[in-house]
N, C-alpha and C positions, 0 to 999 in steps of 0.2 A: 252367444249364438242366438239368432232370432228364432222365436217359436213359430210353428206352422201358422198359427192364428195371425201373428203380426205380418208374416210374409203375405198371407192371403189379403189382409187389410191393405198392405202396401200395393199389391197388384190391383185391387179394386179402386184404390185412390188414383193410381196412374191411369187406369181405364177411364174413370170419370173425367179426369183432367183432359185426357186426349179427346174424349167425345165433346167436351165443352169447346176446346180449341177448334176442332173440326166443324162443330156446329156454328161457331162464330164466323169461320171462314166461309161456310156455305151461305149463311145469311148475307154476308158482304157480297159474295158472288151473285146471289139472287138479286140483291139491290142494284148491283152494276148492270146486270142483264135487264132489269126492269127499267133503269134509267136510259139505257141504250134503246130499248124498244119504244119508250115514250118519246125520245128525241127523234126516232125514225118516223113515228106516226104524226109528228107535229105538222099541222097545216094540210093534212090530206083532204082533198076535195072529192066530191061525189064522182067527178069525171075521171078520177085516177083509177080507171078500170083497164084490165088487160083482156077481157073476154072478146072485145071487138078488135083487138090489135093483131097485126100479123107478125108472128114470131120470125126472127131471123137468127142465123148463127152469130154468136158474139165474135168469134174469130173469123176474119175475112181473108180470103186467098189473095186479095189485091196486094200489090207491092207497096203502095203508098197509102198508109192508113193513119189518120189522126184520131186520137182519143182525147176529147175535151172534157175535163172535169170543171164544172161551172159552179162556183161557190159565191154566196153573198145574200143580199136581201131582195126585195120585191122587183127591182128593175133587172135582176138576173133570173127572176122567176117568170111565171106565165101571166104577165100583166099587160101585154099589148092589147089594144082594143080591136085587133084583127088577127085572123089566123091564116096560115099558108100551108101548102103541101110541098114538102121538099122532094127532090128527085130520088131515084133509086140510089142506094149507096149510103144514104143517111140513116143511121141506126140510133136507137135510144136504149141505153142501159137503164134498167129499172131497179132503183135502190131497194124497193120493197121485196122483190122476189129473186133478184140476182140474175134475171134473164134479159134477153135483148129482143127488141121489136123494131120494125120499120117505124121511123119517127113520124108521129102525128101530133098535132097540137090539140090540147095542151100537152106538153112534154111530161112523161112519167118521171117522177123523182123530185120535181120542184112543186111548190105550192101555187095556188091560184088557177084560174081556168081559161085564160086567154092565150095569146100568142107569146113567142119568146124570141129575143134577138138571136139566140144561139142557133135556132133552126135556119134563120136567114144567113147567118155566118157560115154554117155547114154547107148550105146550097152554093154559096159563092166559092168556097174552097174546092168543091167538086166541079162546078160549071166552068170555073176559070183555070182548071187544070192543075191546081196545086196538089190535090190528093185524089186518089181513086175512090176512097171511101172515108166516111167520118162517123165515128161513134160518139154520141153525145151522152154525157153522164151529169145531168143537172141535179143539184141538191139544194138549190137556193130556197130560203124560207122568208116570206114576206114579213115586214115589220120587225126585223131583228137587228141587234147591235153587235159590234165587233167583239165585245166581251163575252157574248153568248157562244161565239165560235172559238174563243181562246181556251186554253187549258183551264179546266174547272168550270167552264160554261156548259149550259144545258145542250148545246148543239155540237160541242167538240167531238163527241162520239160519232156524230153523223159523218164527219169527214173520214174518220178511221173506218167506219163500216163501209163507206163507199169505196175506199181504196182496197179494202180486203175483199169486197164483193167483186170488184173489177179483176183483182188478181185471181180469184177463184174461177172467174169466167175466162181466164187466159188473156186478160187485157191489162195494159199499164198506161196511165195518162202520158200523153206526149206534150200536153199543154194544160196548165191550170189557170183558169180565168177567175180572178178575184174582183168582184164588182159589188162593193159595199162601202157605205160612208154616209148615206143620207140620214140614217138614224143617229149618227154620232157627229152631225155637222157642227154642233156647238162645243165639242170637246177640244182641248188643247192638243197641239201637235205631239207632245211627249207621250200623252196617254195613248193616243191612237197608235203611235209607233210601237210602244211596249206591247200592246195587245196584238198588233199585227205580227210581230216576231214570235209571239206565242202560237199563233196560227201557223206561221212558217215552220216552227219547230215540230208541230203536230204532223204536218205534211211530210217533212223530211224524215222524222222518226218512223213514219209508216212505210218508208222505203221508196218514196217518190222523189226522183231527182230531176224531173222535168222542169222547165222554166215556169215560173209563176208570174203572170202578167197582172199588174195592179192598175185598175182604172182610177181616174180621178172622177169621183162622183160624190156630190154633196147636196145637190138641189132637190128639194121635195116641197113644193109650195113655199119656197123660201129663197133668200139670197144664198150665194155661195158660202160654204163653210171654209174660210181660209185656213184655219188651223188643221182641219182634216185634209184639205187639199195639199198643204205643205207636207204633211206626214206621208201622204200617198206618193208624193214626188221623192221625198227624202229616203224612203225605204228601198228605192231602186238601187240595186247593186249587182252589176254584171258578174262579179266574182261569185256571188251567191245564187246566180241564175234567177234573180228577181228583176224583171224587165218592165218597162213602162207600157201600160195599156192605154186605151183611148181616154181623152178628156170629154166625157159625155155632158159635163156642165156647160159646154159651149152650145148645147141644144136648148133653146129657150121654150117658152110656154106654147109657142105655135106648134111645137113637136110633141106636146104632152096633152093627153086628153083630160087630165084633172089637175094640172099644175105640177105633177110629180111623175106619173107613169107615162110612158111613151105611147103615142098614137101610131097608126099604121106607117105614116111617113117617118116619124121619129124612130120607129123600130128598124126601118131600112137604113136610116142614117147611122144608128148605133152599130148595126151589123157591119156597115162599110168601115166605120172607124175601127172596129175590132179587127176586121180583115186587114186593114193597113198596118195595125199594130203587130199582127202576127207574122207578117211577111218578112 
């Protein structure tokens, strides 16, 4: 029979072990939270302010509403050298605070401080009668690589946060626009495919079943990256709801203000290409 002293020592030992385990779990949790917050804050620019923005309801009473989750690097961010004002009905979900605003450029949620093809795409979708309202949820970050968006990458949590934020606001993506590849233009097809399907798994595991449109994009002051382009074509699989996006590499230097990022005319052409891809 154990003595009271040994019983007490046993209880104290179990208590210490339990506290250590809980402490380790808490440390890990705090690290995950810190990592997500850091990824969320990446690339924030001074103009990413909401004080001058007009709040709107995230959920719209309109019958035909598109919710576009826009993911990728700088050509999916606010890098056009001209800005535009979209019509009523174009909203902007803000990743930082989980609220919705009337869309103004630069769009909230993406990096850089210029215009965005997504604003022009949303305007077309409304003005041409495809939808009554469009909510843009851009989360693109300039100068990023596909491995950063894949599982284990520093931006993977950004995708999950955006989807969870949309869900909390009563929204679900109807289209996912993947516009990335310039940073990986020298990578082989197999590498890009592997990392893309990691991004795909992240989106699907987060509960989004919407079609994912994959642009062909590789030019950034360079020739086309044929390995990446081949991968962007080869991942298309209608049974997985992975669909072809536009080929923006067809737009040459005359449509780019710095050999990489699109100018005003280039932005309009990119928006038109995306519009045709989504129809």
